[in-house]
Structure formats: C-alpha cells, structure tokens
C-alpha positions in Angstrom: 0.0 0.0 0.0 1.3 3.5 -0.9 2.0 5.8 2.0 2.7 9.5 1.7 5.6 10.3 4.0 6.1 14.0 4.9 9.5 15.4 6.0 11.0 11.9 6.7 14.1 11.6 8.8 15.8 8.9 6.8 18.8 8.2 4.6 18.6 8.3 0.9 19.1 4.5 0.9 16.0 4.1 3.0 14.1 6.6 1.0 14.8 4.7 -2.3 13.8 1.4 -0.6 10.4 3.0 0.2 10.1 4.5 -3.2 10.6 1.1 -4.9 7.7 -0.3 -2.9 5.4 2.5 -3.9 5.7 5.1 -1.2 5.7 8.9 -2.0 7.9 11.3 0.0 7.2 15.0 0.4 9.8 17.4 1.7 8.3 20.8 2.7 11.2 23.1 3.3 14.5 23.4 1.5 16.9 26.3 1.2 18.4 24.8 -1.9 15.0 24.5 -3.5 14.1 28.1 -2.5 17.2 29.3 -4.4 16.3 27.2 -7.4 12.7 28.5 -7.4 14.0 32.1 -7.4 16.3 31.4 -10.3 13.6 29.7 -12.3 11.0 32.4 -11.6 13.5 35.0 -13.0 13.8 33.1 -16.3 10.0 32.6 -16.6 9.1 36.2 -15.8 11.6 37.5 -18.3 10.2 35.2 -21.0 6.7 36.5 -20.4 7.8 40.1 -20.7 6.0 41.5 -17.6 2.9 39.4 -17.8 2.0 37.3 -14.8 3.1 33.8 -15.9 0.2 32.2 -14.1 -2.4 34.2 -15.9 -0.6 35.1 -19.2 -2.8 32.5 -21.0 -5.7 34.9 -20.8 -3.8 37.7 -22.5 -2.0 35.8 -25.3 -2.9 34.0 -28.5 -2.3 30.3 -28.0 0.2 30.1 -30.8 2.2 33.0 -29.3 2.0 31.3 -25.9 3.4 28.1 -27.4 6.2 30.1 -29.1 7.2 31.6 -25.7 7.4 28.2 -24.2 9.2 26.8 -27.2 12.1 29.2 -26.5 11.9 29.2 -22.7 11.9 25.5 -22.0 15.1 24.5 -23.8 16.9 27.7 -22.5 16.0 26.6 -19.0 17.0 23.0 -19.5 20.4 23.9 -20.8 21.2 26.9 -18.6 24.3 26.0 -16.6 22.8 27.3 -13.4 20.0 24.7 -13.7 22.4 21.9 -13.2 24.2 23.7 -10.4 21.0 24.1 -8.5 20.0 20.5 -8.9 23.4 19.3 -7.6 22.9 21.5 -4.5 19.4 20.2 -3.9 20.4 16.5 -4.1 23.4 17.0 -1.8 21.1 18.9 0.7 18.7 16.0 0.5 21.3 13.4 1.5 22.1 11.9 -1.9 25.7 10.6 -2.3 27.3 12.8 -4.9 29.6 10.1 -6.2 26.8 7.6 -6.8 23.9 9.8 -7.7 23.2 10.7 -11.3 20.5 13.2 -12.5 18.9 14.2 -15.7 18.4 17.9 -16.7 15.4 19.6 -15.1 12.2 19.9 -17.2 10.0 23.0 -16.9 6.3 22.0 -17.0 3.3 24.1 -17.7 -0.3 23.0 -17.2 -2.6 25.7 -18.4 -6.1 26.1 -17.0 -9.3 25.1 -18.7 -7.8 23.3 -21.7 -6.1 26.4 -23.1 -3.1 24.4 -24.3 -2.7 20.7 -23.5 -0.6 19.4 -26.4 3.0 19.5 -27.6 5.1 21.9 -25.5 2.4 21.9 -22.7 1.4 18.3 -23.0 -1.2 17.2 -20.5 -0.2 13.7 -19.5 -2.7 10.9 -19.5 -2.2 8.1 -16.9 1.2 6.7 -17.5 4.4 5.4 -15.9 7.7 6.9 -16.8 9.0 3.4 -17.2 6.8 3.1 -20.3 9.1 5.8 -21.8 12.3 3.8 -21.5 13.1 5.0 -17.9 14.8 2.4 -15.8 13.0 0.7 -13.0 15.2 2.4 -10.4 14.4 5.9 -11.7 13.3 8.3 -8.9 11.3 11.4 -9.9 11.6 14.8 -8.1 8.7 17.2 -8.7 8.5 20.8 -7.3 6.2 23.7 -7.8 7.5 27.1 -8.9 4.3 28.9 -7.9 1.7 27.8 -5.4 -0.3 24.7 -6.5 -3.7 23.4 -5.4 -5.4 20.0 -5.6 -7.0 21.3 -8.9 -3.8 21.6 -10.8 -1.2 19.1 -9.5 -0.2 15.5 -10.3 -2.5 12.6 -9.4 -1.2 9.2 -8.4 -3.1 6.0 -8.9 -1.5 3.7 -6.4 -3.7 0.7 -6.9 -1.8 0.1 -10.1 1.7 0.2 -8.6 2.0 -3.6 -8.5 -0.8 -4.3 -11.0 -0.1 -4.3 -14.7 -2.4 -2.8 -17.3 -2.4 -3.0 -21.1 -0.5 -0.2 -22.7 1.4 0.9 -25.8 4.9 0.9 -24.4 6.0 -2.0 -26.7 5.9 0.5 -29.6 8.1 3.0 -27.8 11.9 3.2 -28.3 13.7 6.2 -26.7 16.2 6.6 -29.4 13.5 6.6 -32.1 11.5 9.2 -30.1 14.6 11.5 -29.8 15.2 11.1 -33.6 11.7 11.6 -34.8 9.3 13.2 -32.2 10.9 15.4 -29.5 11.9 18.3 -31.8 8.4 18.8 -33.1 6.7 19.3 -29.6 6.2 23.1 -30.1 4.3 22.5 -33.4 1.7 20.2 -31.7 -1.0 22.7 -31.0 -4.6 21.5 -30.7 -4.0 17.8 -31.4 -0.8 16.0 -30.5 -0.2 13.5 -33.3 2.9 11.8 -31.7 2.4 8.1 -30.7 3.1 8.1 -26.9 2.5 5.1 -24.6 -1.0 5.2 -23.2 -3.3 2.8 -21.3 -5.0 0.4 -23.8 -7.7 -0.7 -21.3 -10.0 1.3 -19.0 -8.2 2.8 -16.0 -9.9 3.5 -12.7 -8.5 6.9 -11.7 -10.0 6.6 -8.2 -8.9 6.2 -5.5 -6.1 8.7 -6.2 -3.6 10.7 -4.3 -2.8 14.4 -5.0 0.1 15.7 -2.8 0.3 19.5 -2.7 3.9 20.4 -1.8 4.5 24.1 -0.9 6.8 26.3 -2.9 10.2 25.5 -1.5 9.2 21.8 -1.2 9.4 18.8 -3.4 7.7 15.4 -3.8 9.7 12.3 -4.7 8.2 9.2 -6.3 9.2 6.1 -8.3 9.2 6.4 -12.1 7.0 3.2 -11.9 4.1 5.0 -10.2 1.1 5.4 -12.4 0.4 9.1 -12.5 -1.4 11.7 -14.6 -1.9 15.5 -15.0 -4.9 16.6 -13.1 -7.3 18.5 -15.4 -6.5 22.1 -14.5 -9.6 23.9 -13.3 -7.8 26.3 -10.9 -8.0 29.4 -13.2 -4.2 29.7 -13.1 -1.4 28.0 -15.1 0.5 25.5 -13.0 4.3 25.8 -13.5 6.5 23.2 -12.0 9.9 21.5 -12.5 10.8 17.9 -12.4 14.0 15.9 -12.8 15.0 12.3 -12.6 17.7 10.5 -10.6 19.3 7.1 -10.5 21.7 5.6 -8.0 24.6 3.8 -9.7 24.7 0.9 -7.3 21.0 0.3 -8.1 21.6 0.5 -11.8 24.5 -2.0 -11.6 22.5 -4.5 -9.4 19.1 -4.0 -11.0 17.5 -2.9 -7.8 14.4 -0.9 -8.3 10.6 -1.2 -8.6 9.1 -4.3 -10.0 8.3 -4.1 -13.7 4.7 -5.1 -14.1 3.9 -3.8 -17.6 6.7 -1.9 -19.3 7.8 -3.3 -22.7 9.6 -0.4 -24.3 13.2 -0.5 -25.6 16.2 1.8 -25.3 17.1 3.6 -22.1 17.2 7.2 -20.9 20.4 6.5 -18.8 22.8 8.2 -21.3 21.2 11.5 -20.2 22.2 11.2 -16.6 25.1 13.3 -15.0 26.9 12.5 -11.8 26.3 15.0 -9.1 30.0 15.3 -8.1 31.5 16.1 -11.5 28.9 15.8 -14.3 30.4 12.7 -15.7 28.1 10.2 -17.5 27.3 6.6 -16.5 29.9 4.4 -18.2 28.9 2.6 -21.4 29.4 -0.9 -19.8 27.0 0.0 -17.0 24.3 1.1 -19.5 24.9 -1.8 -22.0 22.7 -4.4 -20.3 19.7 -2.0 -20.6 20.0 -2.0 -24.4 19.5 -5.7 -24.9 17.2 -6.3 -27.8 17.5 -2.8 -29.4 18.0 -3.1 -33.2 21.4 -1.9 -34.4 19.9 0.8 -36.6 18.4 2.4 -33.4 21.5 1.9 -31.3 23.2 4.2 -33.8 21.0 7.0 -32.4 21.8 6.1 -28.8 23.9 9.2 -28.2 24.7 10.9 -24.9 22.3 13.8 -24.4 21.1 16.3 -21.7 
C-alpha cells in the first residue's frame, strides 16, 4: 500500500527502498530549492515580458504562448545554473554525490481550462515513466515554482503500482523518439499526433492521491508510479519543474521497482550526469539495458542532456 511520508528523517538508501515499494515522499522546506525557485522564476518572468506567468494565458494567443514556451523551456534546461541548483538540492537531501546521477530539469506548464494541453504543454494521460524507457530504479523529483492546489497538481493512482495494465509501451523506443518526435513538440497545437504510450484498457482513476507540496518543497516518487496530469480547473497556469535521478549501485545490481507492464526498448540513462563532477554513466553499465535494441536504433543512442 502506498504511503505519503512528509519530511522523513531517513537516509537516501532508506528513501529509495520505500520508493521502490510505492511510497511517496514530500519534503516541505529546503533552502536549496528556494534558491532554485528564485532562479527559475526569474527566467520565466523575463520570458513573459512583464505578464503574470500564471495568468498570461488569458492575454496571449495560444500560438504565441506556445512560441514563448518553445524558447523558454530549452533555454531553462540547458542553462548551466539549472544543473548547479540540482546538484545542490540533491546533496542537501542526502544523496551521495559520487553515486547519484541526475537528468536535466524539465519545466512543465499545465494551463487552465484546456487552453493548451498538447505539444510543448502536453497534459499527460495516466502513465508510468517506465513506459518511456526509464529504468525501474528511476526516482522522480517534482517541485512547484508557484503555489499549486489539488485542482492543478499531479494525481497518483497507487492501486496500479503492483498491477499491470495493457499499454502501448511495446511500440516505444527512446532513441526513435529523440530522432523523430521530440523536436516537433512546439508544433503540436490543438492535437498531439505523436504516438506516446497510453493505457489500452480502461483505468480507474480513483482512488487517487494528490500531494500538494509548498513552494520550496518537493515530492519524490518512483518512475514506476502510475500518475497523470490533473485537469487544471484552478484558473491559473500550474508551473513546475521535475527531474529524474538514479543511484549507480541500483543500476548495476538491477535494484528498483518491479516491472509489471513496461515493454519499451532503449534507455534514458545516457542522459544522466553524476552529481559530483557531471560525468556520464559508463557505457558498460548502460549496455545491459540496451539488450534487444536493433542496431539501426542503437546508432541514435547518443549521450544527451
């Protein structure tokens, strides 16, 4: 049974053990996250040129709004300060900098009342990150940049943590996605035509859990948790950041959540950077996760992030 654990006093090893069995952790106060939020707000507010980022959707044409996000999001991802802040957050939260590897942070926008839900502001259906070639030991960190409410956060569907459901992950290969689909996100306005893994049977969304971390806090959960974007009816755009983490010892031993229904190929692990020095995971550590990938797709398995 999934438990939501608030401000735990435990080691990162114990936290990961709980995450791999379905628990969700919420940390409510972090000086390193406060600094990251301040930096992120600065980039967002500059991009919107004086408009309130939470209400700019009411003053902008949707195509113009998508254009702003199309420039802002990659600039944020690749800004060197973004990585610096993530390293500080992970060290503050007790992660071993020599064994912990992180992916670049993703800026997420969930507009209110279906203003923009595709492409650059994709509203995620129920899914596991492990359907998208994430390893079973991936840990997700999610934090709000402005205040959030139960009407615009992420919902978890914990009854499916150890219960498989039919889905389209068998058609998904991470390297093919990077080659063919990622770059066109900003053009997907109105209807998103990209084939992304979705449930292929009815999913009961209730009971569900909607943690509401404060600004300056973060929630941490397994990439194997079934979760979805709550339909935003709050009247304000939800702006958040998430990033992913793996622990090298878990990668090497295969320790993680149980795989109940993920059938994708390829792996995201070439994107991860070591906290201590930004080095990548070695190729021989990643190689076992590429078993079964066709040679023509392996040619696109480049280091990214």
